[in-house]
N, C-alpha and C positions, 0 to 999 in steps of 0.2 A: 363479802367478796369484793376484791379490788378489780377494777376494769383492766383489760390488757394494756400493756405499755405500747407506745407507738413503735418501738424498735421491734417488738415481737410481730407486729403487723407487717412491718417492712421485711423482716426475715422470712415470713411466709411467702411473700411475693417473690423474693429473690430465690428461695428454694424451688419454687415452681419453675421459674425460668431456667434455673440450673438443671433441673431434671430434663428439660427439653433440649438444652444446648449441650450438656455434658454427660448426662446419664446414658446408660446403654439402652438397647432395644429400639422400639418403634420411633421414639421422639427424635433421636439422633438421625436416623435414616430420613425422617421427614424433612428436617432442615437441610440435610445434604442434597436431597433431591431438588428442593426449592432453589438452593444456590446453583446447582448444576443447570437447571432450566433457565435461570436468570442469565448465567454465563453464555449459554447457547443462544439465547435471545439477543444478547448484546453482540454476539459474533455475526448475526445476520446483517445484511446490508439494509439500508433504509428502505429501498424499493421492496425487498422481500417482506420486511415488517409491515409496510403499508398494504401490500397485497393480502397478507394474512388478516390484518385488521378489517380491510374492506369485505373479505369473505364472511367473517363473523358478523359484521354489521348487516350484510345482505341477508344472512340467515335470520337475524333478529327481525328485520323488516318483513320478510316473508311470513314468519310466524305470526306477527301482529295482524297482517292482512287476512290470513287464514282465519284467525280468531274472529275478526270483524264480520267476515262473510258468513261464517257459521252462525253468528248471532243474528244477522239479518235473515238468514234462511229460516231460523226458528220462528222469528216474528212473522214472516210471510206465511209460513205454514199455518200458524195460529189464525192469521187474518183470513186466509183462504177458506179455512174450515168454517169460520163464522159466516162468510159470504155464501158458501154452498148451502148452509142451513137456511139462509135468507132466501136463496133462489127456490129451494124446495117449498118454502111457504108462500112465495109470491109468483108462482108460475102463471096464474091467470092474468097477471098484469103486464106480461111481456108484450112489446109493441109488435103486432103482426106485420107491420111494414118493414121491420128491421130483421126479424128472424124468419127465414123462409121455411115452409113446412117440408119435411122430408117426403120425397116422391117415390112411389113404388114403380118398378119397371113395368112398362106397357108393352105387350106383345106386338103392338102395331107401331111402335116408335121407329122401326127401321134401324139404320146404323147411326142415327144422329145422337150426339150426346145430349145430356140435360144441359140447358143453356139459360143463363140469366139474361133476359131481354132488355132492350134499351128503354122501351116505354110500355105502359099498360096497354094491352090490346084486347080485341074481341076474342073471347074464349072459343068461339066457333071457328076461328080462322087462324091459319098459320101466320104468324106475325114476325116482326123483326126481333132478332136476338142481339145479345150484347155485342157491341162493336169490338173489333180486335185492335184497339187503339195502341196497345203495347205489342212489341214483338213477342212471338211465342215464348222465347227463352226467359222472358221476364216473369213468366208464371212460376218459375222456380222459387221466387221469393215467397210464394204463398204456400209452398209445400209444408213448411214447419207448422202450419195451423191445422193439418189434417187430423191429428189426434184430438185436439180440442174440439174440432168440428164433430167428430164421431161421438165424443162424450156428450156434447150438447144435443145431438140428435136423439141419443138414448134417454137423456134426462127430460127433454121437453117434447118428445114425440106426441104424447097425449095432448099437451097444450096446443101444439101446432094443428092437430086434427080439429080441436074446438074452434080455432081461429080461421080454419080453411074457408069457411063460408064468407069471411070478411075480405078475402083477397081475390083478385082476378088472375086466372092462370090460362096458359096456352094448352089446349088439349092435344094439338099436334106436336110431336117430339117430346111430350112430357115436360116441357120447359116451365120453370117456376117464374112467374112474373115478379120481378123485383125492381123497385124504383132505384136503379143503380146508376150513379153518375161516374162510376169508376171506369177504368179502361182495360181491365184484364181480359185475356182471351176467354172463350166459352169454358165454363167450369160447372161441375155438378156439386160443388161445395156450397154449403149454406153460408150466408153472410156472417161475418164476425159479429157476435152479439154486443161487442163493445162499440160498434159503429153507431153513430147518431145520424138520424135522417136529416138531410139538408132541406132547405126551403124548396129547391127544385124537386127533390124526391117526394116531398109531401104533396106538391102540386100535381105530380104525375099519377097520384092515386085518383083515377077518374073512372067513370062508368064506361064500359065498352061501347063502341059505336058500331051499330049494325050496318052492313052494306045496303045501299039503296037501289032503286030500280034502274037508275042509269048505270050504276056500277055492274049490276047483273047483266045489263045489255053488253057491256064491255067483255065480261066473262064469256058470254055466249059467242061474241065475235071472235074472241081468242080461241075458244074450243072449235069453232067452225074452221078457222085458219089452221089450227093444229091437226084437225082431222084430215084435211087435204094433204098437209105436209107428211103426216105419218103414213098415209095410204100410198102416196105417189113419190115421195122424195126422202124417205127416212134415211138419216145419216148423211145426206147430201147438203150442199151449201144452201141452195134456194129451190123453192117450189115453182114449177111451171104449171099453174092450175088448169089452164085450158086444154093442154095436150096431155095432162096427167103424167107429167115427166118432171125432170129436174135440171138445174143448171149447176155446174161445178165451177168454182172460182179458185179456191185453194184446196178443195177436197178435204175439209176439216169439219164438216157439219156446222157451218156458221149459224144456221137458223137455230139449232139446238142450244149452242153456247150463248148466243145473243138473247135467247128467251128464258134462260134458267132463272134469273132473278125476277123476271116478270111473273113466272109461274109461282114463285114463292110468295110474292106480294099479293097475287090474286088468290092465293090459297088453293091452287090446283094440285092437290096432293098426288093424285094418280099420274098426271102428266109429268110432274116434277120427278117422281121416282123412275119413270120410264127414261127420262132424259139423263138422270144421274147414273142409271145402270149403263146407258150407252157411253157416257163419259168414262166410266170406270173400266169397261171392257173393250171399247172400240176406238176411243180417241187416242190416236198415235201421232205424235209430232215428228217422229223419225222418218219423214217422207222426203223424197227427192223432189221438192216442189218449191217454186219461187212464190213468196208471199209479199204483199205490200206491208212495209213496216207500220205505217200509220193505221191502216185498216185492221191489221192483225192485233195491234196494241189496243185500240179502242174497243174492238168487238170481242176478241178472244181473251187477251190478258185482262182487260177491264171486266168482262163478264165473269171470268173465273174468280177474280179477286172479290167482286161484289157478292157473288154467290157464297163464297167462303165466309164473308162477314155476316151475311144474313142467316145462313144455315149452320155455321160452325163446323162444317164437315171438312176435315183436312185434305180430303181427296182433291178438292178444288184448289187448295193452296199448292199442293204438290204439282198439279198440272200447270198452274200459273208459273211456278219456278221453272218448269221444263221449257215452256214456250218463251219465257223471259230470257233464259240463257241462250236459246237458239236464235233470238233476235239480235243479240249483242254484236255480232260481226258487222252489222250495218253501220256501226259507229267507227269502224276502222277506215277512216278517210284522212287525207292530208290535213283537212281543216277541222275534223271532228264533227262536221255537219253530216248527219247520217245519209247514206244512200237510201233511195226509195224502196229498194227490193232486196230481199235476202232469201237464199235457199236454206230452209230450216233443216234439211237433211245433210247437206255438204258443208254448210257454214260459209258459203261464198256469197258476198253481197255485191251489188252493182247498181248503177243508176239505170234509168230507162234506156232502151236501145237508141232513142232519138236525141237524147240530151244528157249532159252531165249535171243538170240542175235538179234540185228537189223543190217542192213547193214550200213556201214559208209556213203555211198552216200545218202541213204534215210533220215538219220537224219540230214544231213548237206546240204540238197538241198530243204529245205522248208522255208529258211530264207527270201528270197526276198518277198515272198507272205505274211508271217505273219508280217514282219516289215511294209509293206505297209498297211496292214489292221489296225495296231495300229495307223499309221500316219493319216489315214482317219477317224477313229472312236474316237481317243483320248484314247482308252483303251489300256494301255501299257502291259497288261498281255500277249498278243500275242508276241510282240517284246521281252519282257523279257524272255519268255520261250525259244525262239529259239536262243537268244544270249547267254543264259547260256550254251546251247549245244555247241556252237562254242568256247566259252571260255574254257569249259571243254576239248574238243578235242585238243585245242591248248596246254593245259598243260600236255597232256599224253605223256608217253614214248612209245617206240615201233615203232617210225617213222624211216625212212631210208632216210636221206637227204631230208626231206620234203614229202616223199612218205608215204602214210598211208596204214595200212592193210585194209581188206575188211569188217571186222565184229567188232562190239562193243557190250559188254554185258550190258543189261539194268539194271541189279541188281548191279554189281560191278562198272560199268562205265568204264571198261578197254577194250582195244583192245583184240580180240581173233584171233585165227588162224594166229599167227604172222609169218612173214617171206615171205608172198606172197604179191606182189605189182603189180598192174595193173592200167591202165587208162581205162579199159573196164568196163564190168558190175560190179555193186556193189561198185564202187569207182569213176567212171567217173565224175559225176556232183559235187562231193566234190571240185575238182579243179576249175571247172567252176564257182561255187558260191563264192569261195574265191575272185576272181577278180570282179565278178559282184556285190557282196555286197559292195565292196570298191567303185565301180563306182556309185551304187545306192545312197550311203550315201554322195556323193559329194567329194570322194577321201580324206576323213578325217581319216578313220579307218586304220591306218598304220599297225597295227598288221595283218590284213587280207592281205594286200599287201605283207608284208614280208613273210607270209606263202606261198602265191602264187609264189613269185619269188624263194623261196627256193625249192618249189616243181618242178618248171620248170628246175631248175638246177639239181635236182635229176633225172628228166627224161633224161636230156642230159647225165648225168654221168652213169646211170644204164640201161636205157631202149631203148636208141636210137641206131639203127644199119642201115646198107645199104644192099640192096638186090643184088642178082646177076641174070641176067647179066646187068640189066639196072641201077644199083646203086640207087634204089629208097630208100629214107629215110623213115623208119617206126618206130613205137613204139611197142616194144614187152612186155614181162612180166618177172618178176623175182620171182622165187619160191625157197626159201631157198638157195639163192646164185647161182642158176642155171638159165641161160637165156633161154627163149623160144621165138622163132620167130613167135609168134602168135599175131594177131591183130584183135580185134573185129571191126565190122563196127561202133559200138558206139564210138570208139576212134576218128572217123572222126569229132567229135565236136571240137577237139583240134586245127586244123588250124584256124578256125574262132575265137576261144577264144584267141589264140596267136595274131592274127591280131587285135582284139579288144584291147588287152593290149598295143600293139605297137601304135595304134591310140591314146590311152590315156596317152602316154608319156613314156612307157617302152622302153627298148633298142631296137635298130634296128635289132639285131640278132633274136628277137622274130618274126619279120615280115619275115625274111629270112627263118626261120624254118617253119613258116606257109606256105609259098609258096612251100617249098619242100614237106611238108606233104600233101598238097591238091593235088599235082601231084600224090602222091601215092594213095590217096583215089579215084581219078579219074581212075587210072589204075586198081583198084579193080573192077571197072565196065568194063573198056575198054577191059581188057584181058579175060573177061568171055564170053562164047558163046552167051548168050542172051543180053550182054551189061548191065546186072544188077548185082550188088554186092551180094555175099553171106553174111551170118551173120558173119562168121569168116573166115579169110584166114591165111595161113602160108606162110612165105617168105623163099625163098632159099637164104641162106647166104654164100653158097659155090658154086663156078662155077661148073655147070653140063651141059654137052652138051645136047641140045634138050629140056631143061627145061625152063619154063617161070619164071618170078620173083614170081608169085603168084600160090599157089597150094591150092586146096580145098578138104576137107574130106567130105565123103558122108553125115555125120551127120550135117554138117555145111552149106550145099549149099542152104538153104532156104533164101528167101527175104521177109521181112515183110513190105515193102513199107516205110522203115525208112527215116528220114529227114536229118541225120547228115551231109552227104556230100553236100547236097543242101544248108544247113545252112552255111557251111563254104565257099562254092562257092559264096554265097550272100555277106558275109563279105569281102572276097578277092576282089570281083568286086567293092563293095562299096568303099573300101579304096584305090584300085589301078587304077580302071577304065579300067583294061585290059579285053577286050571283049572275050578273049579265055575262061574265066570262064563262061560267058553267053553261049558260044557255047558248052562247056562241059555239062552244065545243059540242054540245048536244046536236046542234044543227049540222055541224060538219060530220059527226059520226053517222048521222042518218043518211047523209049524202054519200059517204063511203059505202054504206050498206046498199044504197040504191044503185050506184053506178060501178062499183068495183068488186062486189061480192060475186063469187063463182059458186053456183049451186052444188057442185060435187065436192066442194071443200076448198077453202083458201080465198084470197083476195088478189086481184090483179091490178097492177098499174095500168093506166090508160093513156092513149095517145091524143085524145081530143076532148078537153074539158068544156069546149064550147058547143058540143053536140050531145044533148041529152038522149036523142034517139039512137045515136051510134057513137058511143064514146071510144070505140076502137081499143079493146083490151090488148095489152102488150104481152100477155102470157108470162108474167114474172111477178113474184111476190118477194120483195126485198126482205132480208133478215131483220132490218131495222123496223119493219112494220110490227113485228112481235116484240122486238127488243126495246123499241122506243115509243112508237106511236100509240099502241094500245096501253102501254104502261102509263104514259102521261094522261091518256083519257081517264084511266081508272083513278089516278091520283087527283085529277081535276075534279071529278065528280064526288070524291070522298067527302063525307061530313066530318071526318076525323082530321082535324087540322095538324095533328102530330104524326100522321102516317108518313113515314120517311121525314123525320124532323130535320128541317133545313138549318138548324143550329148544330146538328150533330153529323149530318151527311152533306157531301157535295157530289153532284152528279158529274160524271165525265161526259164527253161530247156524244157518247152513245147511250146516254141515260142509265148508266150503271152507277149506283150510289156507292161512294167510298167514304170512309170516316174522316171527319175533321180531327186533326191531331190534338189531343189534350195537352195542356201545358205540362212541361216536364216537372 
């Protein structure tokens, strides 16, 4: 057989093309449609053709991405299945410090939610719970983990029970102790199992510290004071223990609100629940009553915010928002320096009847509380108002090496009564809040720190002297260039503040000065006949035979149960560990019990600290005795150096601990 000729092969190809181009039926229609489409395409404008091409390219890209995602999902599903099998095999190896054991509801837990606490605490005692470092709405970020949390609780419930003996838990409120350095609001969610324990978290796993005999004595003193208040002055501002009556200042139950966080820290469950019930049902800020902006802020707003952070109960935050809003009209002044008084019912603010001035301490010692209220609520009006005050004061002339006068005019915004400088009444907490705002804000606001350091240098240069014969270091006053060897008991806040600054990185000479000044404050008690300090003392600065370092005028010899010396003893003991500070405090507590305790209940301020036989009780128990003095006694005597951790809390000037803001 001969092979086909090349022409026959060419003829076959030509015939096929002919069938498509010339033959009848489907082939001819096919080419006509193609030519028609091509002509239509060529008739389109260039813009139209580009749009169509872009559309088809977009579809192609979307299809490719979808294909890749489906492939990844398949691989993830396979990986997760193998990990779940591994978890089922390795449950006993889960770190108990990372995964919290699911807790059953306790009938005695009250209304408090399950809370992740700040530090490991004694299981016998109600202790601190997780700080509300983030505003409440930030908790929304955690909601997406709820399903995973429930799954983990089901899968690892048995393992958590086995590990329960290895962890410390709070019995009150059913809160699980978790070494959590996070800043979320109180939550009943278990911790993300993917979380790794930091060094700080590992260190926080420590044995619980039991309360000691001195702390028990403080608890007994508190209960005695509370008994009198509950019996004779319940719901009123202050107890009058001798006449079994009460004193009203604002009509807002100041003693209850001031003592809330003290009761929580002292683990007084029954008393706390009584007070909480009163706040819930009886505390009403819609009253036609004038209140002092400063006192209401540090006692009421500060007390409510602190109790919210410690307990996690939103009741206290809602009340804090209410009073915060009602205090805001005080800032409606020409200078934005707030008035001293505001009617919380009508919203009308005004200066005192006798002057248009406010005291510098009052307008610059409300910042911690209003800033924290803004952070929790997201309403920046509060923070903006108080920070404007600080910036304005920062810009003023009339200072003397960082020392400020005592008064400022609400109309002009200028200092008045120039030339008088003191760290006592009307100026004291200005200096305290410079440092504490810097600490609260995470040590970022350097302007505040610079003001504080300048002020301390001004104190050293102008106000610091030594007494005779014991060479006690004290802080006096300067009036128009003339030094006075006068020191208020209020100035005894300064040793604690100096020690706090040194703890936060300021120079070591601040701590040395703190130690010298706390010795002086102790001697203001020790050299007095009752062992209790007067309101004001004068120091001898010239050697005089037969004279003590401390002298007291008859108009100044009263004692109001003030906390400042106990506060500073607490800071000095916390930062140095020197037990002499505890011993000094114990001596003072015994003298309070000896000369100010009223048998029927309560404690009374006294008029004469120089007369042990007749101290002349004044028939008044200030709210700060429960809110500050007894709280600082309890903390001073504590063997738990982390009780109210001073790297996580900062106290306001009424001893209400507020959280230090975590870095963003």
